[in-house]
C-alpha positions in Angstrom: -26.6 -5.9 4.3 -26.8 -2.2 3.6 -25.3 -1.4 0.0 -25.4 2.2 -0.9 -25.5 3.3 -4.2 -24.5 6.7 -5.6 -24.8 8.9 -8.6 -21.9 10.6 -10.1 -18.6 11.1 -8.0 -19.3 10.6 -4.3 -17.5 12.7 -1.8 -14.6 10.8 0.5 -16.5 11.1 3.2 -19.8 10.7 2.4 -20.3 6.7 2.1 -21.9 5.1 4.8 -22.4 1.1 3.5 -20.1 -1.1 3.7 -19.3 -1.2 -0.1 -18.0 1.7 -1.8 -20.1 1.8 -4.9 -20.0 4.4 -7.5 -21.6 5.1 -10.7 -19.3 5.8 -13.6 -19.7 5.8 -17.4 -19.4 2.3 -17.7 -21.7 1.3 -14.8 -21.5 0.9 -11.3 -17.6 0.5 -9.6 -17.2 -0.9 -6.1 -13.8 -0.4 -4.4 -12.7 -3.1 -2.0 -9.9 -2.4 0.4 -7.2 -4.7 0.9 -4.8 -3.4 3.9 -1.1 -3.7 2.9 -2.4 -5.2 -0.3 -2.3 -8.8 1.4 -5.4 -11.2 0.8 -5.1 -15.1 0.9 -4.9 -16.7 -2.3 -8.8 -18.0 -1.2 -9.8 -14.6 -1.2 -8.2 -13.7 -4.7 -10.0 -16.3 -6.1 -13.5 -15.4 -4.4 -12.5 -11.5 -5.7 -12.1 -13.3 -9.1 -15.4 -15.0 -9.5 -17.1 -12.0 -8.1 -15.9 -9.8 -10.5 -16.7 -12.1 -13.2 -20.1 -13.3 -11.7 -21.4 -9.7 -10.6 -19.3 -7.2 -12.7 -17.9 -6.7 -16.0 -14.6 -8.6 -15.2 -12.4 -5.7 -15.2 -10.3 -5.2 -11.9 -8.3 -2.4 -11.5 -5.4 -2.0 -9.3 -5.3 1.2 -7.4 -2.6 3.5 -5.8 -3.5 2.7 -2.1 -3.2 -1.3 -3.3 -6.8 -1.9 -3.1 -8.6 -3.3 -6.0 -11.7 -1.8 -8.3 -14.3 -3.8 -9.9 -16.3 -2.3 -12.8 -19.5 -3.0 -14.4 -21.3 -4.3 -11.4 -25.0 -5.8 -12.3 -25.8 -7.0 -8.7 -23.7 -5.0 -5.9 -25.9 -6.6 -3.4 -24.9 -10.1 -3.9 -21.3 -9.0 -4.7 -21.2 -7.4 -1.6 -22.5 -10.7 0.3 -20.3 -12.9 -1.4 -17.2 -10.5 -0.6 -18.2 -10.7 2.9 -18.2 -14.3 3.3 -14.8 -14.5 2.1 -13.7 -11.8 4.9 -13.2 -9.1 2.6 -15.8 -6.7 4.2 -15.1 -7.3 7.9 -17.1 -4.1 9.2 -20.6 -2.1 7.9 -19.3 0.8 9.1 -15.3 1.1 8.8 -15.0 0.1 5.0 -14.3 3.4 3.8 -11.5 4.0 6.1 -9.5 0.9 5.9 -7.1 2.6 4.0 -3.4 0.9 4.7 -0.5 0.9 2.7 2.8 -1.4 3.9 5.9 -2.2 2.2 5.4 -5.3 0.0 8.6 -7.1 0.6 7.8 -6.8 4.3 11.0 -7.3 6.2 12.1 -9.7 3.2 14.4 -7.2 1.3 18.1 -5.9 2.1 16.7 -2.8 3.2 13.9 -3.9 5.5 14.1 -3.9 9.3 10.9 -6.0 10.0 8.2 -8.0 9.0 5.2 -5.3 9.0 2.2 -7.8 8.2 1.3 -8.3 11.9 1.4 -4.9 12.6 -1.0 -3.9 9.6 -3.4 -6.9 10.5 -3.4 -5.5 13.9 -3.9 -2.1 12.5 -6.6 -2.9 10.7 -8.5 -5.1 13.5 -8.2 -1.9 15.9 -9.4 0.6 13.7 -12.4 -1.7 12.9 -12.8 -1.9 16.9 -13.1 1.9 17.3 -16.6 3.2 16.6 -15.2 7.1 16.3 -12.9 6.1 13.7 -15.2 5.0 11.2 -15.7 9.0 11.0 -12.1 9.3 9.4 -12.6 10.7 5.9 -12.2 8.1 2.8 -8.9 9.9 1.9 -7.2 9.4 5.1 -4.3 7.3 4.6 -2.1 4.7 7.0 1.3 3.6 5.9 3.7 0.6 7.7 7.0 1.0 6.0 9.4 -2.1 7.2 12.5 0.2 7.0 13.0 -0.1 3.0 11.4 3.7 2.6 9.2 2.6 -0.1 5.8 3.8 1.3 7.1 6.6 3.8 7.5 8.8 0.8 3.8 8.3 -0.4 2.3 11.3 1.8 0.1 9.0 4.1 -1.6 10.7 6.9 0.0 8.6 9.6 3.2 6.5 8.9 5.2 4.0 11.1 8.3 3.7 9.4 11.0 1.1 11.1 14.2 2.0 12.0 16.9 0.6 14.7 15.6 2.7 17.6 19.5 3.4 18.4 19.1 5.4 14.9 20.3 9.2 15.7 17.0 11.2 15.9 17.6 13.0 12.4 18.6 9.3 10.6 17.0 9.5 7.0 13.8 7.2 6.9 13.4 7.3 3.4 16.0 5.0 0.9 19.6 4.4 2.5 19.4 5.5 6.3 22.4 6.6 7.9 22.8 4.1 10.4 19.7 2.0 10.5 21.3 -2.0 9.6 19.0 -4.9 8.5 17.4 -6.3 11.8 16.7 -9.8 12.6 13.3 -8.9 13.4 10.4 -11.3 11.4 6.8 -11.9 12.4 5.1 -15.4 12.9 3.0 -16.8 9.9 -0.2 -16.1 11.2 0.4 -13.9 14.4 -2.8 -11.8 14.0 -4.8 -13.7 11.7 -7.4 -11.4 10.0 -10.7 -13.2 10.8 -14.2 -12.3 9.9 -15.5 -9.0 11.5 -19.2 -9.4 11.3 -20.6 -5.7 11.9 -17.0 -4.5 13.0 -16.8 -7.2 16.0 -13.5 -8.3 16.9 -13.0 -12.0 16.9 -12.4 -13.6 20.0 -9.0 -12.8 21.4 -7.9 -9.9 19.2 -6.5 -6.8 21.1 -9.3 -4.3 20.9 -6.6 -1.6 21.8 -4.2 -2.7 19.0 -1.5 -3.6 21.1 0.3 -6.7 20.2 0.7 -9.4 23.1 4.3 -9.8 24.4 6.1 -12.2 22.2 3.8 -11.4 19.0 6.9 -9.8 17.6 9.6 -12.3 18.1 13.3 -11.0 17.4 14.7 -13.7 15.6 17.4 -13.9 13.2 16.9 -13.7 9.6 19.2 -14.8 7.2 21.8 -12.1 5.9 21.4 -9.6 8.5 21.0 -9.4 12.2 20.8 -6.5 14.6 23.7 -4.9 16.0 24.8 -4.9 19.6 22.5 -2.4 21.5 19.9 -2.2 18.7 16.1 -3.5 18.4 13.5 -2.7 15.9 11.6 0.3 16.2 10.1 2.5 14.3 9.0 6.5 13.7 5.8 8.1 13.8 5.6 10.4 10.5 2.3 12.7 9.7 2.1 13.9 6.5 5.2 12.8 5.2 6.8 14.7 8.8 9.3 13.3 11.1 7.7 13.9 14.7 10.7 12.6 16.4 8.6 9.8 18.2 9.7 6.5 17.9 8.2 3.2 19.7 8.5 -0.3 19.5 6.6 -2.2 16.8 4.2 -3.5 19.8 3.2 -0.2 20.5 2.9 0.9 16.5 -0.9 0.6 16.5 -1.8 2.2 19.2 0.2 5.3 18.6 -1.0 5.6 14.8 -4.2 5.4 16.1 -4.0 7.8 18.4 -2.5 10.2 16.2 -5.7 9.4 13.8 -7.9 10.3 16.9 -5.8 13.3 17.5 -6.6 14.5 13.8 -10.2 14.4 14.8 -9.8 16.2 17.6 -7.9 19.0 15.8 -10.4 19.0 12.8 -13.1 21.8 13.6 -16.7 20.8 13.0 -16.9 24.0 10.9 -14.1 22.6 8.1 -15.6 19.3 6.7 -13.4 19.6 3.6 -10.1 19.1 5.6 -9.7 15.3 4.5 -6.1 14.8 5.4 -3.7 16.0 7.9 -2.0 18.3 5.3 -5.1 20.1 4.9 -5.2 21.2 8.7 -3.2 24.4 9.4 0.5 23.2 11.0 -1.6 20.4 11.3 1.4 17.6 12.0 3.1 20.2 14.6 -0.8 20.6 16.4 -1.3 17.1 16.0 2.2 16.3 17.5 1.8 18.7 20.1 -1.5 16.8 21.1 0.1 13.4 21.5 3.1 14.3 23.4 1.1 16.0 26.2 -0.8 12.7 26.7 0.9 10.9 28.9 -0.5 7.4 27.9 0.9 8.2 24.3 4.1 9.2 26.0 4.6 5.9 27.4 4.1 4.3 24.4 7.0 5.7 22.9 11.1 5.4 23.3 12.2 8.5 22.4 10.4 11.7 23.1 9.8 14.2 20.3 13.3 16.0 19.3 11.5 19.8 19.1 12.1 20.3 15.5 10.1 18.3 12.9 11.8 16.5 10.2 11.8 17.4 6.6 9.0 15.9 4.3 10.5 13.3 2.5 10.5 12.6 -1.3 7.1 11.6 -2.9 9.1 9.5 -5.2 9.0 6.2 -3.9 12.6 4.5 -3.5 11.7 0.5 -3.3 13.7 -2.3 -2.1 16.6 -2.9 -4.6 17.0 -6.1 -6.8 20.4 -7.4 -6.0 22.1 -10.9 -6.7 23.1 -12.5 -3.5 26.4 -12.6 -4.3 26.6 -8.5 -4.7 23.8 -7.8 -2.0 25.5 -5.0 0.4 26.3 -6.2 3.8 25.0 -4.8 6.8 28.1 -3.0 7.6 27.9 -0.4 4.7 25.5 1.6 3.4 23.0 0.7 0.2 24.3 3.0 -2.7 21.4 4.7 -5.1 22.6 2.4 -7.7 21.6 -0.8 -5.6 18.3 0.8 -5.5 16.6 -0.7 -8.4 12.9 0.8 -9.0 11.3 -2.9 -7.7 8.4 -0.6 -7.0 7.5 -0.6 -11.1 10.0 -3.3 -12.5 9.3 -6.9 -13.3 11.7 -9.5 -12.3 13.2 -11.4 -9.5 14.4 -10.1 -6.1 16.3 -12.4 -4.0 14.9 -12.3 -0.2 17.3 -12.3 2.8 16.4 -15.6 3.7 17.6 -17.2 0.0 14.1 -17.6 -1.3 12.9 -15.4 -4.3 10.2 -12.7 -4.6 8.6 -12.1 -8.2 7.8 -8.4 -9.2 4.8 -8.7 -11.4 4.1 -6.0 -13.8 0.3 -5.5 -14.4 -0.3 -3.9 -17.8 -2.3 -0.4 -17.2 -3.0 -1.9 -13.6 -6.4 -3.8 -15.1 -6.6 -7.4 -14.5 -9.0 -10.1 -15.6 -10.7 -12.6 -13.4 -8.3 -15.6 -15.1 -5.4 -13.2 -14.1 -5.8 -12.5 -10.9 -6.3 -16.4 -10.5 -3.2 -16.7 -11.5 -1.3 -14.4 -9.5 -3.0 -16.1 -6.7 -1.9 -19.4 -7.3 1.5 -17.9 -8.0 3.1 -18.5 -4.7 2.4 -19.3 -0.9 1.7 -15.2 -0.4 0.8 -12.1 -2.9 1.1 -8.6 -2.4 -0.4 -5.5 -4.2 2.0 -2.7 -4.1 0.8 1.0 -4.1 2.3 1.2 -7.7 -0.1 -0.9 -9.7 2.0 -4.2 -9.4 2.0 -7.5 -7.5 4.5 -9.5 -5.6 4.8 -13.0 -5.2 6.6 -13.8 -2.0 8.7 -16.8 -0.5 9.3 -18.9 -3.9 12.1 -21.5 -4.6 13.9 -20.6 -7.8 11.9 -23.6 -9.2 8.6 -22.6 -8.1 9.9 -18.8 -9.3 10.8 -20.4 -13.0 6.9 -22.2 -12.8 5.3 -19.0 -11.5 7.1 -16.8 -14.3 6.1 -19.3 -17.3 2.3 -19.4 -15.9 1.8 -15.4 -15.1 3.5 -14.9 -18.5 1.0 -17.2 -20.3 -1.8 -15.4 -18.3 -0.7 -11.8 -20.2 0.9 -10.5 -17.1 4.7 -9.1 -17.3 7.9 -10.9 -15.3 10.6 -9.6 -17.9 12.1 -6.3 -16.3 13.0 -5.1 -19.9 9.3 -5.2 -21.1 8.1 -1.9 -23.0 5.3 -2.1 -20.1 7.8 -1.0 -17.6 6.7 2.9 -16.5 3.3 2.9 -18.3 0.4 3.6 -16.6 -2.5 5.4 -17.9 -6.1 6.7 -16.4 -9.7 4.8 -17.1 -10.3 6.7 -20.2 -13.0 6.2 -22.5 -15.7 4.3 -22.0 -15.3 4.5 -18.3 -14.8 7.7 -17.4 -17.1 10.5 -19.1 -14.9 13.0 -18.9 -12.5 11.1 -21.3 -11.6 12.6 -24.6 -10.1 9.3 -25.6 -9.6 5.6 -25.2 -5.8 6.1 -23.6 -6.0 2.4 -22.4 -6.6 1.3 -26.1 -3.6 4.1 -27.6 -1.1 3.0 -24.7 -1.7 -0.6 -25.8 -1.0 -0.2 -29.2 2.2 2.3 -28.4 3.6 0.0 -25.9 3.1 -2.8 -28.9 5.3 -0.8 -31.0 8.4 -0.3 -28.6 11.2 -2.6 -28.4 12.2 -1.7 -25.1 11.1 -0.1 -21.4 10.7 3.8 -22.3 13.9 5.9 -20.0 11.7 7.7 -18.5 7.9 6.7 -17.0 5.1 7.7 -19.4 1.8 8.4 -18.2 -1.5 8.5 -20.8 -4.3 10.6 -19.6 -7.8 11.1 -21.0 -8.2 14.7 -19.9 -6.4 17.6 -18.2 -7.2 16.4 -14.6 -4.4 13.6 -15.4 -6.0 11.1 -12.8 -3.7 8.3 -12.0 -0.4 10.6 -12.9 2.4 8.8 -10.8 4.7 10.4 -8.4 7.9 11.9 -9.8 9.7 12.3 -13.2 6.7 11.6 -16.0 6.2 12.1 -19.4 2.7 12.8 -20.0 0.5 12.2 -22.8 -2.8 14.1 -22.6 -6.0 13.6 -24.7 -7.0 16.9 -26.6 -10.0 15.4 -28.5 -7.4 15.9 -31.7 -4.5 13.8 -30.6 -2.6 14.1 -27.4 -0.6 16.8 -26.1 3.0 15.7 -24.8 4.0 17.2 -21.2 6.6 18.4 -21.2 7.5 19.4 -24.3 
C-alpha cells in the first residue's frame, strides 16, 4: 500500500495516496472518510483499536461527518488495518469520498426517503470512475432525505428529496410548501458497502451508479404515506442553488456524478484553485446548462430545468424536530418553526416515524477516546456521525435507549438535552496546532464545567484569528489573543 506523508498543511487536491496524512504539531494526523457518516459497529471498533494501537488515542469528528486520528506513529500499519476493515476501499479515490447525508435517513417527521442506499451507491460509483479521482479534495456531495438538514450546508452537488409533484419553486430547506412525508424506505443492506481493493467494484455492483429496479421499494412507513399522485423524488442543487432538475432516487447517483464530471469539464486547466463549484464564475448556471444539453442526463430527470436558478438556501442547518409522538404533526399540515428543535446540535431522544427511538449524542468538543467510540458502536444496531460533530444511534426500542443512555453517559458522552455542552465547539488549539495561542480545548472544558445550563447562543472557542471550525449561523466567538480571549461580537 502506498501511504503519502506530508510536511505542513497539504493542498486539498494534492494527496495521491489512499490515506490522507497531515503533519500536525502533535504528530501525523490521518483523515478517514465515512460517507454519510455511516460505519458498521465492527468498523467503528476497528477504528477505535487502530487509534489506540497506532495513534495517540485522540479521534476527532469533522464537519463532513468524517473522523481524524491524531498522533500516528505507524501510518502504514494503521492504513493496512483500516483497509482490512473496509474503511479504505480505493487507493485512488479516498480523498474525494466526501459525502454527507441526513443522519436520520427517512426516519424523522420531515424525511421523505431513507437515503443510505443512495449514499452507498454514490460511493461505489464514485470509486468506480477513474476520472473522478481527479476531483478536488474539498469537493462535497450531500444527500438530503427531505428534512433539509444537509441541503443547507453548501455542498457542491446535493440531491434533496421531495415529493415529485411539489411545485417547481417549493422550498427545500426546512418545512417545504407541499412536500409531505412519503412511505419510501430502503431495505437494509440493499447496497452493502463491500471492500473495493484498488478501486474495483464488488461483483454485481452497478458501475454507473444506477440502482436496480426495486432497490428503492415504495413501502409504507408508520406515521406517513405518499399522497395520491406523489412519488419520492429529489432536486439537484449545485453549490446550494436549485437547478430545477428533479429525478427519482434510482437516478440520483448518475445525475450527481454527471454534475461532478461537468464541473471537471468547466474547470479550466489553468485554474487549479477552483476547488468548489462556487469558485467557478457562474458555476451553477454553467454546469446546469451542460447537464440539460446532454440527452443522457435529460433522460434521468422527470422535470426539465425551470430556466431560473433558485435562491441560495440558508447555510444554517434546520435538522429534524424532536417531537413527542402524541404531538407530532400529521402529514396534512406544515411543520412549524417551533417544532423544528435543533436536533443536529442538541442531545436527547427522537421518536422515529416507526415508533422506535433515535438517540442523539453530543461529543464534547468533537473529540472521542477509543473507549467512547466503542461505546457508540455498541449503543444500537446503527450509528451515524453527523456534520455537527455529534452522533445518532438509530432504531432503538425504549428499553434499549435507556441502556444506551446509561452506557454513553458513563463513557463521558452527553445524552441530556439540557447539558451545558450544547452548542459549545472549539478548534484543535494547543498543542495540536502550531498557530494556536492557547489550549482552547482545556479552557472550553473548564468554562463548560462552570456553567449550570446550555448557553443561549452557540459558543465557539478559537485558538487564533483563523477561527478554524467556526459553526454556521449565529455564534459567540471567544478568540485567543495570547493574553486572554477576545469576545466577538462584543
